[in-house]
VEXDREN-2710 file (C-alpha; in Angstrom, 1 decimal):
% VEXDREN-2710
k/r/px/py/pz
1/MET/-14.4/-14.9/11.0
2/ARG/-15.6/-13.9/7.2
3/LEU/-13.8/-15.4/4.6
4/ASP/-13.4/-14.2/1.0
5/THR/-15.0/-15.6/-1.8
6/PRO/-14.1/-20.0/-2.0
7/TYR/-11.8/-19.9/-4.5
8/GLY/-12.7/-23.8/-5.7
9/ASN/-11.0/-26.8/-4.7
10/ILE/-7.5/-26.0/-5.2
11/GLU/-4.2/-27.5/-3.7
12/PRO/-2.7/-25.6/-0.3
13/SER/-0.1/-23.2/-0.6
14/ARG/3.4/-22.9/-0.4
15/ARG/5.6/-21.2/2.1
16/SER/9.4/-20.6/1.9
17/ILE/9.9/-20.7/5.4
18/ALA/8.5/-22.3/8.0
19/ALA/8.3/-19.2/10.8
20/SER/7.1/-15.9/9.7
21/LEU/9.5/-12.7/9.5
22/PHE/6.9/-10.3/10.5
23/PHE/4.2/-9.2/13.4
24/VAL/1.4/-12.3/13.6
25/GLY/-1.8/-10.7/14.7
26/TYR/-3.2/-7.0/13.9
27/ALA/-2.0/-3.5/14.7
28/ALA/-2.5/-3.2/18.4
29/ALA/-2.9/0.5/18.6
30/SER/-5.8/0.5/16.3
31/ARG/-7.5/-2.9/16.9
32/SER/-10.9/-2.7/17.2
33/ALA/-12.5/-5.6/19.6
34/GLU/-15.7/-5.9/17.3
35/ALA/-14.3/-6.1/14.4
36/ASP/-14.1/-9.4/12.1
37/PRO/-11.4/-8.7/9.7
38/ILE/-11.4/-10.7/6.1
39/GLN/-9.8/-14.0/6.1
40/THR/-8.3/-14.5/2.5
41/PRO/-7.3/-18.2/2.1
42/GLU/-3.5/-19.2/0.7
43/THR/-5.2/-21.8/-1.0
44/GLY/-3.6/-21.7/-4.4
45/LEU/-1.4/-19.2/-3.2
46/ILE/2.9/-19.1/-2.8
47/ILE/3.8/-17.2/-0.2
48/GLU/7.4/-16.1/0.9
49/GLU/9.2/-13.8/3.1
50/ILE/12.5/-12.7/1.5
51/HIS/14.5/-9.9/1.1
52/PHE/16.0/-7.9/-1.1
53/ASP/18.4/-4.6/-1.9
54/GLY/16.6/-1.8/-0.3
55/ALA/18.1/1.7/0.1
56/GLN/22.4/1.5/0.8
57/ARG/22.0/-1.8/-0.5
58/TYR/20.6/-2.7/3.4
59/SER/18.8/-6.4/3.5
60/LEU/14.9/-5.5/3.3
61/PRO/12.6/-7.8/4.2
62/ALA/9.3/-8.7/2.5
63/TYR/6.0/-10.1/2.4
64/VAL/5.5/-11.7/-0.8
65/ALA/2.0/-13.4/-1.6
66/ARG/1.6/-15.2/-5.5
67/PRO/-0.5/-17.5/-7.4
68/GLN/0.8/-20.9/-7.9
69/ALA/-0.3/-21.5/-11.9
70/GLN/2.6/-20.9/-14.2
71/GLY/3.8/-18.1/-16.3
72/ARG/4.3/-14.2/-15.9
73/CYS/2.2/-12.1/-13.4
74/PRO/1.3/-8.5/-13.7
75/ALA/2.7/-6.9/-10.5
76/ILE/1.9/-4.8/-7.4
77/ILE/3.8/-3.5/-4.5
78/VAL/1.8/-3.1/-1.1
79/VAL/2.9/-0.3/1.2
80/ASN/2.2/-0.1/4.7
81/GLU/0.4/1.7/6.9
82/VAL/1.9/3.4/9.7
83/PHE/2.1/0.0/11.7
84/GLY/4.0/-1.7/8.9
85/ILE/3.3/-5.2/8.2
86/HIS/0.8/-6.9/10.2
87/ASP/-2.0/-9.6/8.9
88/TYR/-4.1/-6.6/7.5
89/ILE/-1.3/-6.2/5.1
90/LYS/-0.8/-9.2/4.4
91/ASP/-4.0/-10.2/3.7
92/VAL/-4.2/-7.2/0.7
93/CYS/-1.4/-9.1/-0.5
94/ARG/-3.2/-12.7/-0.9
95/ARG/-6.3/-11.0/-2.0
96/LEU/-3.9/-9.3/-5.0
97/ALA/-2.5/-12.7/-5.8
98/HIS/-5.8/-14.6/-5.9
99/LEU/-6.8/-11.3/-8.7
100/GLY/-3.8/-12.8/-10.3
101/TYR/-1.3/-10.8/-9.4
102/VAL/2.3/-11.2/-7.4
103/ALA/2.0/-8.5/-4.5
104/ILE/5.0/-7.7/-2.4
105/ALA/4.8/-5.8/0.9
106/PRO/8.7/-3.9/2.1
107/ASP/8.9/-4.0/5.4
108/TYR/9.9/0.2/5.1
109/PHE/10.2/0.5/8.9
110/ASN/12.1/-2.5/9.6
111/ARG/16.1/0.0/10.3
112/ALA/13.8/1.1/13.0
113/GLY/12.0/-1.3/14.6
114/ASN/8.7/-2.7/14.6
115/PRO/5.3/-1.0/15.0
116/ALA/3.0/-3.5/14.8
117/PRO/2.8/-4.9/18.2
118/LEU/3.5/-1.4/20.1
119/THR/-0.2/1.0/21.8
120/ASP/2.4/4.1/22.5
121/MET/1.3/6.1/19.5
122/ASN/4.7/8.6/20.7
123/ALA/7.0/5.7/20.2
124/ILE/5.0/4.4/16.6
125/ARG/5.7/8.0/15.6
126/GLN/9.2/7.8/16.4
127/ILE/9.6/4.0/14.3
128/VAL/7.9/6.1/11.3
129/GLN/10.0/9.7/11.5
130/ALA/13.2/7.2/11.0
131/ALA/11.7/6.0/7.6
132/HIS/12.9/9.0/5.4
133/TYR/12.3/10.2/2.4
134/GLU/15.0/8.9/0.5
135/GLN/15.3/6.0/2.1
136/VAL/11.4/5.2/1.4
137/MET/12.0/5.7/-2.2
138/GLY/15.4/4.0/-2.0
139/ASP/13.8/0.9/-1.0
140/THR/10.8/1.3/-3.5
141/GLU/13.0/1.1/-6.0
142/GLY/14.6/-1.9/-4.6
143/ALA/11.1/-3.5/-4.8
144/ILE/10.6/-2.8/-8.1
145/GLN/13.9/-4.1/-9.4
146/TRP/13.4/-7.4/-7.2
147/LEU/10.1/-7.8/-8.9
148/ARG/11.5/-7.6/-12.6
149/ALA/14.2/-9.9/-11.6
150/GLN/11.6/-12.5/-11.3
151/ALA/10.6/-15.3/-14.0
152/PHE/7.0/-15.3/-12.7
153/VAL/6.6/-11.7/-12.9
154/GLU/5.7/-9.7/-16.0
155/ARG/8.2/-6.8/-16.2
156/ALA/6.1/-4.3/-18.1
157/LYS/3.3/-4.5/-16.0
158/LEU/4.1/-3.1/-12.4
159/GLY/2.1/-1.3/-9.9
160/VAL/1.4/0.6/-6.6
161/THR/-1.0/0.8/-3.4
162/GLY/-0.6/2.2/0.0
163/PHE/-2.9/2.5/2.6
164/CYS/-2.7/6.1/4.4
165/TRP/1.3/6.4/5.8
166/GLY/1.7/3.9/2.2
167/GLY/-1.1/6.2/0.3
168/GLY/1.5/9.5/0.4
169/VAL/4.1/6.8/-0.4
170/VAL/2.2/5.6/-3.8
171/TRP/1.9/9.2/-4.8
172/MET/5.1/10.1/-4.2
173/ALA/6.4/6.7/-6.0
174/ALA/4.2/7.7/-9.3
175/ALA/6.0/11.0/-9.7
176/ARG/9.8/9.0/-9.4
177/PHE/9.8/5.7/-11.1
178/PRO/8.9/4.9/-15.0
179/GLU/8.4/1.1/-14.5
180/LEU/5.3/1.9/-12.7
181/LYS/2.1/2.2/-15.3
182/ALA/-0.7/2.6/-12.4
183/ALA/-0.5/3.7/-8.5
184/ILE/-3.7/3.7/-6.4
185/ALA/-3.7/5.7/-2.8
186/TRP/-5.5/5.1/-0.7
187/TYR/-6.4/8.2/2.2
188/GLY/-2.6/9.3/1.8
189/PRO/-1.6/12.4/2.7
190/LEU/-1.7/15.2/0.4
191/LEU/0.5/18.2/2.3
192/ALA/3.7/18.2/4.2
193/PRO/2.5/18.0/8.1
194/PRO/2.9/20.4/10.6
195/PRO/6.5/20.0/12.6
196/ASN/4.9/18.2/14.7
197/GLY/3.3/16.2/12.5
198/PHE/3.4/12.1/11.8
199/ALA/5.7/12.2/9.4
200/HIS/6.5/15.1/8.5
201/GLU/10.1/15.8/7.5
202/GLN/11.4/19.4/6.3
203/GLY/12.8/19.7/3.3
204/ARG/11.2/16.4/1.6
205/PRO/8.4/16.7/-1.3
206/TYR/5.1/15.8/-0.5
207/PRO/2.3/14.7/-3.2
208/ILE/1.6/18.2/-3.7
209/ASP/4.8/19.3/-4.7
210/VAL/4.9/16.2/-7.5
211/ALA/1.9/16.6/-8.8
212/GLY/2.2/18.6/-12.0
213/ARG/5.4/15.9/-12.7
214/LEU/3.7/12.4/-11.9
215/LEU/4.5/9.8/-14.6
216/ALA/1.6/7.3/-13.8
217/PRO/-1.9/7.8/-12.8
218/VAL/-2.9/7.8/-10.1
219/LEU/-6.4/7.3/-8.5
220/GLY/-6.4/8.6/-4.6
221/LEU/-9.5/7.3/-2.9
222/TYR/-10.5/9.8/0.2
223/GLY/-13.1/9.7/3.4
224/GLY/-15.3/13.1/3.5
225/GLN/-15.2/12.5/7.0
226/ASP/-11.1/12.2/7.5
227/GLN/-10.3/14.2/9.8
228/GLY/-6.3/14.8/9.2
229/ILE/-6.8/14.8/5.1
230/THR/-9.6/17.7/4.8
231/ALA/-11.7/18.8/1.9
232/GLU/-9.6/21.8/1.9
233/ALA/-6.6/19.5/1.4
234/ILE/-7.8/17.8/-1.3
235/ALA/-9.6/20.5/-3.5
236/GLN/-6.0/22.0/-3.1
237/MET/-4.2/19.1/-4.5
238/GLN/-7.0/18.8/-7.4
239/THR/-6.5/22.2/-8.4
240/ALA/-2.7/21.6/-8.9
241/LEU/-3.3/18.6/-10.7
242/ASN/-5.9/20.1/-12.9
243/ALA/-3.0/23.0/-13.4
244/ASN/-0.8/21.3/-15.1
245/GLY/-3.3/20.1/-17.0
246/ASN/-3.2/17.0/-15.3
247/PRO/-1.6/14.4/-18.6
248/THR/-1.9/11.4/-16.5
249/HIS/-5.6/11.5/-16.1
250/SER/-5.0/11.0/-12.3
251/GLU/-8.6/11.1/-10.4
252/ILE/-9.6/11.3/-6.6
253/VAL/-12.4/10.0/-5.7
254/VAL/-14.7/10.9/-1.9
255/TYR/-16.9/9.3/0.1
256/PRO/-18.4/11.7/1.9
257/ASP/-19.2/9.5/4.5
258/ALA/-15.9/7.3/5.0
259/GLN/-14.0/8.4/8.0
260/HIS/-9.8/7.7/7.5
261/GLY/-8.8/4.2/6.9
262/PHE/-11.9/3.0/5.8
263/HIS/-10.8/0.4/4.2
264/ALA/-9.0/-0.9/6.9
265/ASP/-11.3/-4.1/8.3
266/TYR/-10.0/-4.3/11.6
267/ARG/-10.3/-0.7/12.9
268/PRO/-13.1/1.1/14.2
269/SER/-13.2/3.4/11.2
270/TYR/-14.0/0.7/8.8
271/ASN/-17.3/1.0/6.2
272/GLN/-17.7/-2.0/4.6
273/ARG/-19.3/-0.7/1.2
274/ASP/-17.1/2.0/0.4
275/ALA/-14.2/-0.4/1.1
276/GLU/-15.8/-2.4/-1.9
277/ASP/-16.8/0.1/-4.2
278/GLY/-12.8/1.0/-3.5
279/TRP/-11.3/-2.3/-4.3
280/ALA/-13.4/-2.6/-7.4
281/ARG/-12.6/1.0/-8.6
282/LEU/-8.7/-0.2/-8.1
283/GLN/-9.4/-3.5/-9.9
284/SER/-11.0/-1.2/-12.6
285/TRP/-8.3/1.1/-12.4
286/LEU/-5.2/-1.2/-12.4
287/ARG/-6.9/-3.1/-15.6
288/ALA/-7.7/0.4/-17.8
289/HIS/-4.0/1.3/-17.3
290/GLY/-2.7/-2.4/-18.4
291/VAL/-1.4/-3.7/-14.8
292/ALA/-3.6/-7.0/-15.3
END
């Protein structure tokens, strides 16, 4: 298995509990047998699996990775794909923690079940659709408040990033929470899906509906070969941003050769070149907007 850049001679990680609250392994419905996912070491990090008050004061589990170093750090909320919290999402948190961030991945689907070990897409769809818009926004608010209450978080330096389903959540969170200073959406849906769509919810807004109300700058990273989020949808979103003068200077980057899920290194759609470029852009975006 590949490893991220070595981190030198540093102390082992500290864990808050012995057994993980989350699925161990990669999402069963999308794992490629040929994949060689990045395995980011826990050395030099504190790994915590905590609960915080989500929507309606529900005790929501979350995976947290943060540097062992003393002092306050900027923080990033990591929003999962439709497959929930599994090894890929946890690894993304560790990558961010090695960059100096407190990274928290809330388990947005916890009330309805765990999609990570499932292979039946209809069963996964039912879990995802149970996570209604106001619940997801309430859970995100709970994550923000938990971060702001921690002595190791620089409370004025909060951002959010998310993938697939989570990319759509990123756009919505950027239009809702002034505490967030920067946002990065990886191939998140932009328009309302059809009634039988994966995350259709009648009456709720979608990213194109809030393009003129963004409170934080969003960097959208999309694949030109994405069969679900089309070039037309991306063009419509760009038009909606421009129609309001794009005061947050949000930006959409399209990788011509990339498919949906191009950052997910455990999936057949992984595109290493574009994933690495997107990761570099994420870091630049956070620095440019004061979340560093």
